[in-house]
C-alpha positions in Angstrom: 28.4 19.2 -10.7 26.1 21.3 -12.7 24.7 20.8 -16.2 23.3 23.3 -18.7 20.6 20.9 -20.0 18.6 18.3 -18.1 18.6 14.6 -19.2 15.1 14.6 -20.6 15.7 17.7 -22.7 18.9 16.3 -24.1 17.1 12.9 -24.9 14.2 14.7 -26.5 16.4 16.9 -28.6 18.5 14.0 -29.8 15.6 11.7 -30.6 13.6 14.5 -32.3 16.3 15.9 -34.6 19.8 14.6 -34.7 19.1 10.9 -34.7 16.0 11.0 -36.9 17.9 13.2 -39.5 20.6 10.6 -39.6 18.8 7.3 -39.2 15.1 7.9 -39.9 12.2 7.6 -37.5 12.7 5.2 -34.6 10.1 2.7 -35.8 12.1 2.4 -39.1 15.6 2.5 -37.5 14.7 0.1 -34.8 12.9 -2.3 -37.2 16.1 -2.6 -39.2 18.1 -3.4 -36.1 15.4 -5.8 -34.9 15.5 -7.7 -38.2 19.3 -8.2 -37.8 18.9 -9.3 -34.2 16.1 -11.7 -35.3 18.5 -13.3 -37.9 21.3 -13.6 -35.3 19.1 -14.9 -32.5 16.7 -17.0 -34.5 13.7 -15.4 -32.9 11.5 -12.5 -33.9 12.6 -9.3 -32.3 10.3 -6.2 -32.4 11.4 -2.6 -32.6 10.1 -2.2 -29.0 12.1 -5.2 -27.8 15.1 -3.7 -29.4 14.6 -0.5 -27.4 14.1 -2.4 -24.2 17.3 -4.4 -24.8 19.3 -1.3 -25.4 17.9 0.2 -22.2 19.2 -3.0 -20.5 22.6 -2.5 -22.0 22.7 1.1 -20.6 21.5 -0.1 -17.1 24.3 -2.7 -17.2 26.8 0.0 -18.0 25.5 2.2 -15.2 26.1 -0.6 -12.7 29.8 -0.3 -13.5 30.0 3.5 -14.0 27.0 5.0 -12.1 28.0 8.6 -12.8 28.2 8.2 -16.6 25.5 10.7 -17.5 25.5 9.7 -21.2 24.0 6.3 -20.3 21.2 8.0 -18.4 20.5 10.3 -21.4 20.5 7.2 -23.6 18.0 5.4 -21.4 15.7 8.4 -21.6 16.2 8.5 -25.4 15.5 4.8 -25.8 12.4 5.1 -23.7 11.1 7.9 -25.9 11.9 5.8 -29.0 10.0 2.9 -27.5 7.0 5.1 -27.1 7.4 6.5 -30.6 7.5 2.9 -32.0 4.3 2.2 -30.1 2.6 5.3 -31.5 3.6 4.4 -35.1 1.7 1.1 -35.1 
């Protein structure tokens, strides 16, 4: 199987343009989701923790479907967003 674009390039492209255009910068987008998770779980959740939990979801999915490339792209994207959240502090 061949791919036109590598995983990291796809993740960078998506987290640099598409997602930020639709949802705002990761630190703002993930902060919104983290607040919702905080309310549901009854504990404070940070944007970085949100990113780590989403990576865990994707890892879980890969254990069931290890060849699902979208999950690998998502892991790379969430890792980049985690780093962007750290940089915005």
